C-alpha positions, 0 to 999 in steps of 0.5 A: 157067731150068731145072726144078730151078732154085728159085732164084726160088722160095726165100727168100734164103740158102735152096736145094732142098738145104735143103728135104728136101720139096722134094728128096723131090719131086725125086727122084720127077720120074719119075713127076711128069713122067708126071702133067706130061705128061697134064695139060699144056695145054687140058681138051680136049687132056689129056681126049683123051690120058687117052681115047687112053692108057685105051682102049690099055690096056683091052683086056688080052688084045690089049695091042699095037696096030697103027697101023692098028688104033688109027686103026680104033678112034678113026675118031671122031677127026681123023687128025691130032689123034690122031697128035699125041697118039699122038706126044706120048704117045711123047716122054714114055715114056707110050706105046711103039713097038715093033720090031714097029711096034705100040703098047703102054702103057710102065709109067707110063702104064699106072700113070697110067691105073691110078690115074685108073680107080680114082678114076672108079670110085667112085660120086656118093654116095660120097666118092672120096677116103676110097675111094680113100685106103682102097682104098690102104692096104688094096693097101699093108698087103697088100704090107706097105708101110703108111706114116705118110704114107699113114695121115695121109692117111687121118686127114685125111679123116676128121676133115674129115668129122667137122667137115662133119657136126658143122657140117650139126648145128649148121645145123639144116636138115633137107635138109642133114642128111638129105644129110649121113646119106646120104653118111654111109651111102654111106661105111658099107663104106669106114669098115667096111673102114678098121676091118678094116685098123686091126685088122690094123695093130695087131695087127702085132708088126712095126709101127712107133711112128708107123704104131700111133699113127696108126692109134690115132687113125684108131681115134678118128675113126672112132668119132666118125663112127660116133656121128654118125648118132645125133646126125644123128637126134636132130636129125631128132627135133627138126626133127619136133617144129618141124613145121607142118602145114598145116590137114587136107591132110596137107602139112607145112612141110617139103613146102613147102620140098621143093617151092620148092627145085625152083623156079627163082629165076624161079619164087620170084620170081613167087611173092612178087611179090604177098606183099611190100610196102615199107609194112603194108596198114593193112586187114590189121590192122583189116578191116571185119568187126572194126570192125563188131564193135566198133562193134556191142558200143559201141552196144550198151546192154548194156555200160552196163547191166553198168557200172550194176549193178556193186557194190564187194566187202565190206569186209574187215579189214586184216591185222595188221603183223608187227613185224619180228625184231630182231637179239639184241645182248645178248651184244654189249652184256654184252661192251662193259660187260666190255671197257669195265672194262679199264685194264691189259693183259688176256690174251684167255683170261680175256675171252672165258670164260663160257657155253661155247664158242659164246660164247667163239667169238663173243666172240673174232670181236669181238676180231678185228673190233677188231683189225682197225681203226674206219675201217668201223665205223658211228657209232651202235647197239651196233656202234658202241659196240663199236667205239668202245671206245679197246682194242689188240687184240694176236694171237700166232702162239703157242697157250696151254691153256685147259682150261675153259669148253669151250675146250683151247687159244687163240690167244694175246693181250692187249688194252691200253688204246689210248695217246692220239696 
């Protein structure tokens, strides 16, 4: 099977041409072959190839090397191994051997070494990925070749950093928060450089819609990162309020935790060997001094004498009972009596009038309650008597003019004596 044969890796019915992303990678085979040639094999072989390529390309004044010069330069390498490395680099077109008998880097090899050198220049405290992506974006912006894909990589990295910092704050660990804050500070220059690039991209009238859209999202992600430092400080302030100082020594619980983090696992095991037990030691709950104090107090006559002299407090009159407030149901009883005299269909507005709008509204609400049914009504009391009235209440959607007793208009309807079953 050749490298271009993807039939065993694709689902049935698909070919490489059906996957645009795979076709784009297949079209970049020269670049991919460069990295395949460099990184195929054991770790020692890969490091040896990179070492030779970097050293050949390091001397800018003398880019061409004779075989004798290379043997002198790599005198610490086995001669046979060095020739094997040079042969592989020549076969894969990473290193050229000119007609003048001198070696020099080919363009693919120089590009690979330059990319690797950019990754190796970042400090351990920095994010190599963030620095590389920002530097790459700066180069593309300088040449006017910024793409949405390059911006997407930077946006993904910024979102990942934001999630990492939020998880650190949620953990409540002082040491993780301090480390994350140092990481954010170390990458401050890359965030500043990224902001400058975004301003230039957004100010470019020729920028495509996709580039401008992702650039705005990167700006929002950088704004969130700018607010993370304040969140770190608030979390540290909260931890500070919970820090415990061990007596007057000036040593805090954070100092003890930091010291313990520097100890090995065997040292920590030795420290807790006698501090932990499977069963509680009852002597810790009731020591000899505590038992002696209790016994002395029990045998002393002072508690007994004080108990004998104790007297009851003087009597006091109990507070008078306050009668519970009862609900005023007189209006309900009066309305029940009025409805009890209904022996023929009567309009609603003639029954609810009297006493103003408040009383009329109360009576109308009672009629609505009566119209809903009597299944859930109490058996006795004023409310029960009202709900047992043999009346049918019917409401109409139309409005009828009243013009009296503070009522302008109200719903039309009738109250009719109920027909026996």
